[in-house]
C-alpha positions as CSV (number, residue, x, y, z in Angstrom):
1,M,74.0,-55.4,1.0
2,F,73.7,-51.6,1.5
3,I,71.8,-49.7,-1.2
4,Y,72.3,-45.9,-1.4
5,S,69.3,-43.8,-2.3
6,P,69.2,-40.2,-3.4
7,F,66.4,-39.6,-0.9
8,D,68.8,-40.7,1.9
9,A,71.2,-38.0,0.8
10,A,68.5,-35.4,0.8
11,D,67.5,-36.3,4.4
12,H,71.1,-36.2,5.5
13,K,71.6,-32.6,4.1
14,L,68.4,-31.5,5.7
15,Q,69.6,-32.8,9.1
16,I,72.9,-30.9,8.7
17,F,71.0,-27.7,7.9
18,M,68.7,-27.9,10.8
19,S,71.5,-28.6,13.2
20,E,73.4,-25.6,12.0
21,S,70.6,-23.0,11.7
22,C,67.6,-24.0,13.9
23,N,69.2,-23.5,17.3
24,S,67.4,-21.6,20.1
25,R,68.9,-18.2,19.1
26,H,67.8,-18.4,15.5
27,F,64.4,-19.8,16.4
28,S,63.8,-17.0,18.9
29,W,64.6,-14.4,16.2
30,L,62.2,-16.1,13.8
31,M,59.3,-16.0,16.2
32,K,59.8,-12.4,17.1
33,S,59.8,-11.3,13.5
34,C,56.3,-12.6,13.2
35,F,54.9,-10.0,15.6
36,P,54.9,-6.2,15.1
37,N,57.1,-4.1,17.4
38,P,54.8,-1.8,19.4
39,N,57.7,0.7,19.8
40,H,58.0,1.1,16.0
41,K,56.5,4.5,15.2
42,S,55.5,3.6,11.7
43,L,53.1,0.9,13.0
44,I,51.3,3.1,15.5
45,I,48.0,4.4,14.2
46,T,47.0,7.7,15.7
47,P,43.9,9.8,15.0
48,Q,45.9,12.2,12.9
49,H,46.6,9.3,10.4
50,L,42.9,8.7,9.9
51,N,41.1,10.4,7.0
52,P,38.5,12.7,8.5
53,T,36.4,12.7,5.3
54,L,35.7,8.9,5.5
55,T,32.2,9.1,7.0
56,L,29.0,7.4,6.0
57,S,27.8,10.5,4.3
58,S,30.9,10.6,2.1
59,L,29.8,7.4,0.4
60,P,28.3,7.6,-3.1
61,D,24.6,7.4,-3.4
62,D,24.5,3.7,-4.4
63,L,26.5,2.5,-1.4
64,L,24.7,4.8,1.0
65,L,21.4,3.5,-0.3
66,E,22.6,-0.1,0.3
67,C,23.3,0.9,3.9
68,L,20.1,2.9,4.6
69,S,17.9,0.3,3.0
70,R,18.8,-2.3,5.7
71,V,17.7,-0.1,8.6
72,P,14.6,-1.3,10.6
73,S,11.4,0.4,9.7
74,S,11.1,1.9,13.1
75,S,14.3,3.9,12.5
76,L,13.3,5.4,9.1
77,P,11.6,8.5,10.6
78,S,14.8,9.4,12.5
79,L,17.0,8.8,9.4
80,S,15.0,11.2,7.3
81,L,15.8,14.0,9.8
82,V,19.6,13.5,9.6
83,C,20.1,15.7,6.5
84,R,18.5,16.8,3.3
85,R,20.4,14.2,1.2
86,W,19.3,11.3,3.4
87,F,15.7,12.6,3.3
88,Y,15.6,12.5,-0.5
89,L,17.4,9.2,-0.8
90,I,14.7,7.5,1.5
91,L,12.0,9.0,-0.8
92,S,13.7,7.8,-4.0
93,P,12.3,4.9,-6.0
94,S,15.7,3.1,-5.7
95,F,15.2,3.0,-1.9
96,I,11.7,1.4,-2.3
97,L,13.1,-1.2,-4.7
98,L,15.9,-2.2,-2.4
99,R,13.5,-2.6,0.5
100,R,11.3,-4.8,-1.6
101,Q,14.3,-6.9,-2.7
102,L,15.5,-7.3,0.9
103,R,11.9,-8.2,1.9
104,L,11.9,-5.5,4.5
105,S,8.7,-3.9,3.4
106,H,5.4,-5.6,4.1
107,P,1.7,-4.7,3.4
108,S,-0.3,-2.9,6.0
109,L,-3.7,-1.4,6.3
110,F,-3.9,2.3,6.8
111,A,-7.0,3.9,8.2
112,F,-7.6,7.7,8.1
113,S,-10.3,9.4,10.1
114,P,-10.9,13.2,9.8
115,S,-12.6,15.2,12.6
116,L,-13.2,18.8,13.6
117,S,-10.1,18.7,15.9
118,G,-7.7,17.2,13.4
119,V,-7.1,13.9,11.7
120,F,-6.2,10.5,13.1
121,S,-4.7,7.5,11.4
122,A,-3.8,3.9,12.4
123,T,-1.9,1.1,10.7
124,L,-2.4,-2.7,11.0
125,S,0.4,-5.0,9.8
126,F,-0.2,-8.1,7.6
127,P,-0.1,-10.8,6.4
128,S,-1.2,-12.6,9.6
129,P,-3.6,-10.4,11.5
130,R,-4.9,-11.9,14.7
131,P,-7.7,-10.8,17.0
132,A,-5.0,-10.2,19.6
133,A,-3.2,-7.9,17.2
134,T,-3.5,-4.1,17.8
135,W,-3.6,-1.1,15.6
136,D,-0.7,1.4,15.7
137,L,-1.8,5.0,16.0
138,S,0.7,6.7,13.8
139,L,-0.6,10.1,12.9
140,C,-2.5,12.9,14.7
141,L,-2.4,16.3,13.1
142,P,-4.4,19.5,13.9
143,I,-5.3,20.0,10.2
144,N,-8.3,22.3,9.8
145,T,-8.7,21.8,6.0
146,A,-12.4,21.9,5.5
147,S,-12.3,19.6,2.5
148,L,-10.8,16.8,4.7
149,H,-13.6,17.0,7.2
150,S,-15.7,15.1,4.8
151,L,-14.4,11.6,4.1
152,P,-11.6,11.8,1.5
153,R,-10.4,9.1,-1.0
154,L,-7.1,7.4,-0.3
155,V,-4.7,5.8,-2.8
156,S,-1.2,4.6,-2.3
157,I,2.0,4.3,-4.4
158,G,4.6,2.3,-2.4
159,P,4.9,3.9,1.0
160,R,3.2,7.2,-0.1
161,I,-0.4,7.7,0.7
162,Y,-2.4,10.4,-1.2
163,I,-5.3,11.8,0.8
164,I,-7.5,13.4,-1.8
165,G,-10.1,15.8,-0.5
166,R,-12.7,17.9,-2.3
167,N,-10.3,20.8,-3.1
168,S,-7.1,19.8,-1.5
169,M,-4.6,16.9,-1.4
170,L,-2.0,15.7,1.1
171,R,0.8,13.2,0.7
172,Y,1.8,11.1,3.7
173,N,4.9,9.0,3.7
174,A,4.3,5.9,5.9
175,W,8.1,5.4,6.3
176,T,9.1,8.9,7.3
177,H,5.8,10.1,8.7
178,H,6.2,13.2,6.6
179,V,3.1,15.1,5.4
180,T,3.3,17.3,2.3
181,A,0.6,19.4,0.6
182,K,0.1,18.6,-3.1
183,S,-1.8,20.2,-5.9
184,P,-5.6,19.7,-5.7
185,M,-7.8,18.2,-8.4
186,L,-8.8,20.5,-11.3
187,F,-12.5,20.0,-10.4
188,P,-13.9,19.9,-6.9
189,R,-15.3,16.4,-6.3
190,K,-17.1,14.5,-3.5
191,K,-17.6,10.7,-3.3
192,F,-15.7,10.1,-6.5
193,A,-13.7,7.1,-7.8
194,A,-9.9,7.0,-7.5
195,A,-7.3,4.4,-8.3
196,V,-3.6,4.1,-9.3
197,V,-2.5,2.8,-12.7
198,S,1.3,2.7,-13.6
199,N,2.2,5.0,-10.7
200,K,-0.3,7.7,-11.7
201,I,-3.6,8.6,-10.0
202,Y,-6.9,8.6,-11.9
203,V,-10.2,10.1,-10.6
204,A,-13.7,10.2,-12.1
205,G,-17.2,10.9,-10.9
206,G,-18.5,13.1,-8.1
207,G,-19.4,16.7,-8.0
208,G,-21.2,18.7,-10.7
209,S,-21.7,17.7,-14.4
210,R,-18.2,18.9,-15.5
211,A,-16.4,17.2,-12.7
212,A,-18.4,14.0,-13.0
213,S,-17.7,13.6,-16.7
214,A,-14.0,14.5,-16.7
215,V,-11.4,11.8,-16.0
216,E,-8.3,13.4,-14.4
217,E,-4.8,12.1,-14.2
218,Y,-2.2,13.1,-11.6
219,D,1.5,12.7,-12.1
220,P,3.3,12.5,-8.8
221,E,6.7,13.4,-10.4
222,T,5.5,16.8,-11.7
223,D,2.7,17.3,-9.1
224,T,0.2,18.2,-11.9
225,W,-3.3,17.2,-12.9
226,R,-4.7,17.0,-16.4
227,V,-8.0,15.8,-18.0
228,V,-7.4,12.7,-20.1
229,G,-10.9,11.7,-21.0
230,Y,-14.6,12.0,-20.4
231,S,-17.0,9.5,-18.8
232,Q,-19.8,7.9,-20.6
233,R,-21.9,8.0,-17.5
234,M,-21.7,10.6,-14.7
235,R,-21.7,8.9,-11.3
236,Y,-21.9,10.1,-7.7
237,G,-20.8,8.0,-4.8
238,C,-18.8,5.6,-7.0
239,I,-15.8,3.5,-6.2
240,G,-12.5,3.2,-8.0
241,A,-10.2,0.2,-8.7
242,A,-7.5,-0.7,-11.2
243,V,-6.3,-3.9,-12.8
244,D,-4.1,-4.5,-15.8
245,G,-4.1,-0.9,-17.1
246,V,-7.8,-0.5,-16.7
247,F,-9.5,2.1,-14.4
248,Y,-12.8,0.8,-13.0
249,V,-15.5,3.2,-12.0
250,I,-17.9,1.1,-10.0
251,G,-21.4,1.7,-8.7
252,G,-22.8,5.0,-7.5
253,L,-25.8,7.1,-8.5
254,K,-26.6,8.9,-11.7
255,I,-25.9,12.7,-11.6
256,G,-28.6,14.9,-13.1
257,G,-31.2,12.8,-12.7
258,A,-33.2,10.1,-11.8
259,S,-36.8,10.9,-12.1
260,G,-39.6,9.1,-10.2
261,N,-40.9,7.2,-13.3
262,G,-40.1,3.6,-14.0
263,A,-37.5,4.4,-16.6
264,G,-35.6,6.6,-14.2
265,G,-35.6,3.9,-11.5
266,I,-34.3,1.3,-13.9
267,E,-31.5,3.6,-15.0
268,A,-30.5,4.4,-11.5
269,H,-30.4,0.7,-10.7
270,V,-28.1,0.1,-13.6
271,Y,-25.7,2.7,-12.4
272,A,-25.7,1.2,-8.8
273,S,-24.9,-2.3,-10.0
274,S,-22.5,-1.7,-12.9
275,M,-18.9,-0.6,-13.6
276,D,-17.4,1.3,-16.4
277,L,-13.9,0.4,-17.7
278,Y,-11.4,3.0,-18.9
279,D,-8.3,1.9,-20.8
280,V,-5.6,4.2,-19.6
281,E,-3.1,3.6,-22.3
282,A,-5.5,3.6,-25.3
283,R,-7.6,6.4,-23.8
284,V,-10.9,4.6,-24.6
285,W,-13.8,3.2,-22.7
286,L,-14.4,-0.5,-22.9
287,R,-17.8,-2.2,-22.7
288,S,-19.4,-1.8,-19.2
289,R,-19.9,-4.8,-17.0
290,A,-22.8,-5.4,-14.6
291,V,-22.8,-7.3,-11.3
292,P,-24.9,-10.5,-11.7
293,G,-28.0,-10.4,-9.6
294,G,-28.1,-6.6,-9.4
295,G,-28.1,-4.9,-6.0
296,C,-26.3,-1.8,-5.0
297,V,-22.5,-1.8,-4.9
298,V,-21.4,-0.7,-1.5
299,A,-17.7,-1.6,-1.6
300,A,-15.1,-2.8,-4.1
301,C,-11.3,-3.3,-4.4
302,A,-8.8,-5.0,-6.7
303,V,-6.3,-7.7,-5.8
304,A,-3.9,-9.7,-8.0
305,G,-5.9,-9.4,-11.2
306,Y,-9.4,-9.6,-9.7
307,V,-12.0,-7.0,-8.8
308,Y,-13.9,-7.9,-5.7
309,V,-17.4,-6.3,-5.3
310,L,-19.7,-6.2,-2.3
311,T,-23.3,-5.6,-3.1
312,S,-26.3,-4.9,-0.9
313,H,-29.8,-6.3,-1.5
314,V,-31.4,-4.5,1.5
315,V,-31.7,-7.7,3.6
316,E,-28.5,-9.4,2.6
317,L,-25.0,-8.9,1.2
318,S,-23.4,-10.6,-1.9
319,F,-19.7,-10.9,-2.5
320,W,-18.5,-11.3,-6.1
321,R,-15.2,-11.6,-7.9
322,F,-14.6,-10.4,-11.5
323,D,-11.6,-11.8,-13.4
324,A,-10.1,-8.6,-14.7
325,R,-7.0,-10.1,-16.3
326,R,-6.8,-9.5,-20.0
327,K,-6.9,-12.5,-22.2
328,C,-6.2,-10.9,-25.5
329,G,-3.5,-8.4,-24.7
330,G,-5.8,-5.4,-24.2
331,G,-5.0,-2.3,-26.3
332,G,-8.6,-1.2,-26.5
333,D,-10.0,-4.7,-27.1
334,D,-13.7,-4.5,-26.2
335,S,-14.6,-8.1,-27.0
336,S,-16.3,-10.2,-24.3
337,E,-13.4,-12.7,-24.4
338,G,-11.0,-9.9,-23.3
339,F,-11.8,-10.5,-19.7
340,G,-13.0,-13.3,-17.5
341,E,-16.3,-14.0,-15.8
342,W,-18.0,-13.2,-12.6
343,C,-17.8,-15.7,-9.7
344,K,-19.9,-15.5,-6.6
345,M,-17.9,-15.9,-3.4
346,K,-18.8,-16.6,0.2
347,S,-20.7,-13.7,1.7
348,P,-19.2,-11.9,4.8
349,P,-20.6,-13.1,8.2
350,M,-22.3,-9.9,9.4
351,P,-23.6,-9.6,12.9
352,T,-27.3,-9.7,13.2
353,Q,-27.4,-6.3,14.9
354,I,-26.5,-4.5,11.6
355,R,-29.2,-3.3,9.3
356,L,-28.2,-2.8,5.7
357,D,-29.2,0.8,5.4
358,G,-27.5,4.1,5.0
359,T,-26.4,4.2,8.6
360,V,-23.7,1.6,8.0
361,R,-20.8,2.2,5.7
362,F,-18.5,-0.4,4.1
363,C,-14.9,-0.2,2.9
364,C,-13.1,-2.9,1.0
365,V,-9.3,-2.9,0.6
366,G,-7.0,-5.4,-1.0
367,V,-4.0,-6.2,1.1
368,G,-1.0,-8.3,0.1
369,D,-0.4,-10.4,-3.0
370,N,-3.7,-12.3,-3.7
371,K,-3.9,-13.5,-0.1
372,V,-6.2,-11.2,1.9
373,I,-9.3,-9.1,1.2
374,L,-10.3,-6.9,4.1
375,V,-13.8,-5.6,4.5
376,Q,-14.3,-3.0,7.2
377,V,-17.6,-1.9,8.6
378,V,-17.7,1.7,9.7
379,G,-20.8,3.6,10.6
380,C,-22.9,5.1,13.4
381,I,-23.6,1.7,14.9
382,D,-24.1,3.0,18.4
383,D,-26.8,5.4,17.1
384,L,-28.4,2.6,15.1
385,L,-28.6,0.3,18.1
386,R,-29.9,3.1,20.4
387,R,-32.7,4.0,18.0
388,S,-33.7,0.4,17.6
389,G,-33.7,-0.2,21.4
390,R,-31.4,-3.3,21.1
391,S,-28.6,-4.2,23.4
392,Q,-25.0,-3.1,22.5
393,R,-23.4,-5.9,24.5
394,G,-20.8,-7.8,22.5
395,F,-20.9,-5.4,19.6
396,K,-18.5,-2.6,18.8
397,D,-18.3,0.0,16.1
398,G,-15.5,-0.5,13.7
399,L,-15.8,-4.1,12.9
400,V,-13.1,-5.6,10.7
401,L,-13.5,-8.8,8.6
402,V,-10.7,-10.5,6.7
403,Y,-11.3,-12.6,3.6
404,D,-8.6,-15.1,2.6
405,S,-8.9,-15.4,-1.2
406,G,-6.7,-18.6,-1.1
407,G,-8.8,-20.5,1.4
408,G,-12.1,-18.7,0.6
409,E,-12.9,-18.1,4.3
410,W,-13.7,-15.1,6.4
411,S,-12.2,-14.3,9.8
412,R,-12.5,-11.6,12.4
413,G,-9.8,-9.0,12.5
414,P,-8.9,-6.5,15.3
415,D,-11.5,-3.8,15.6
416,L,-10.7,-0.2,14.8
417,P,-9.3,2.0,17.6
418,E,-11.8,4.1,19.5
419,V,-10.6,7.4,18.0
420,I,-10.9,6.1,14.4
421,R,-14.5,6.7,13.1
422,R,-15.8,7.2,9.6
423,A,-12.5,5.9,8.3
424,A,-11.2,5.7,4.8
425,C,-8.7,2.9,4.3
426,V,-5.9,1.9,1.9
427,S,-3.2,-0.7,1.6
428,V,0.4,0.6,2.0
429,E,4.0,-0.7,2.2
430,C,5.5,-0.3,5.6
C-alpha cells in the first residue's frame, strides 16, 4: 500500500528546482558574485578617498586620554614633547586616574641629592626590591639655587615631586622628567616639617619665630601659599607626616630657647620626643602625643593610617607605630579615644660600625599600600670610620633597610648610588 506524504511532494519540487537552476553555469555566477571585482572603480580605495583629518590628535580628549594612558612608562617623556596638548593631558588628573585604574603606575622611592655642581636623583621601583636591584639615575641638572644646596624637604602628589628649599621650590614630574619653578614659601625655613593633606602641601616649623609659628598651606592648582594657622610650639629640625586629615609635626628642638637649667632640658626633651597634631579641615590643634620611652625622634613617616617613628636613645634605636586612624569621625575631636595607641615594633638591624650621633642621618619613607616601610641611612659614614680608626671593609655609605609592615621583618635593600649623598627621599608614582 502506497501512502502519499506532503513531505514527499516538497522533496520532489526541490529536486526539480535544483535540476533546473543549479547547473554549472548558474553555480559559477553565484560564486563570482561573492567576491569583489578588482576592476570596479567604486571599490578601489585610494589615498585621495581617505580623510586627512582622521589622526590621533583629532580625537576628543577623553578618547585620546584612553590611548595615551596605555603607553609604557618609558615612553611618557617622549609623548610629552609631541605637542602642547599632549603635554597638558599627561599632566591632568584624569590621566593619573586612568593609569591607576589600569594598574600601570607603581610606587617608587625617589632620592634627591643637591651638590655644588648641581642636583642628582635616583629612583628605586617597588613593591619587591631585591639586593640585586639597582637604582635608576633619572635626573642631573646644573641648578645653582643656593637654597637647594642645603637639604630640602620633598613631598609628592601622584607623579609630581615638590622640592621645597629655604626660599625656592621646584616641581619635578617623574613621568615626563619635566622641572618647573614654583612659588616659594612665604617665610624662609630650614629643617621644617612638610606633608600633603587632600592634595595640598602643609609646612610648619623651622626658621625664625614668625616662620616657626606659622602653618602654611600651598595650593598646586593656583601656585599660591597662605597662612592657615599658628603652631602651639615652635620647632626646628622637625619632621612632617599626614594621616586622615591631620598634619603631624614630629620631633625637633625648641626655637628660642632651651636654657641650661633643668627645666629647659626637660622642655627640650619633650619637644624631641613628641608630635603636635593639626586638624586641617577644622583648623584646630589636637592634643599632642608623646613617644613612649622618650628618646629623640630621628625619622618618621605615615603609611596606611599609621605613623611610624624612629627614635634614638644614644646607644640604641626604637621603632614605634602610632595608630592615627580616627575612631570618632574627627572634626576637631580631641578626646583620647579619637586615635589608637602606640605599639613598639622590631628595631632596625643597624651595623655595629654606626654610632648613633649627629654624623649619621636617617630618613624614613612610606612606600606602597601598607606593605613596606623604608628606612635609609645617610651620613658621613666614611669620615666617621676614618676618625674612629675602624675598617671600612664590608660597609658602604647609603645603607637602605626595608621594613615589611605585614610580616614585621626588616630586610636589606640596594645601597644608594655613589653620586647620591645627603639625600632627601619621598615615595612617588612612576
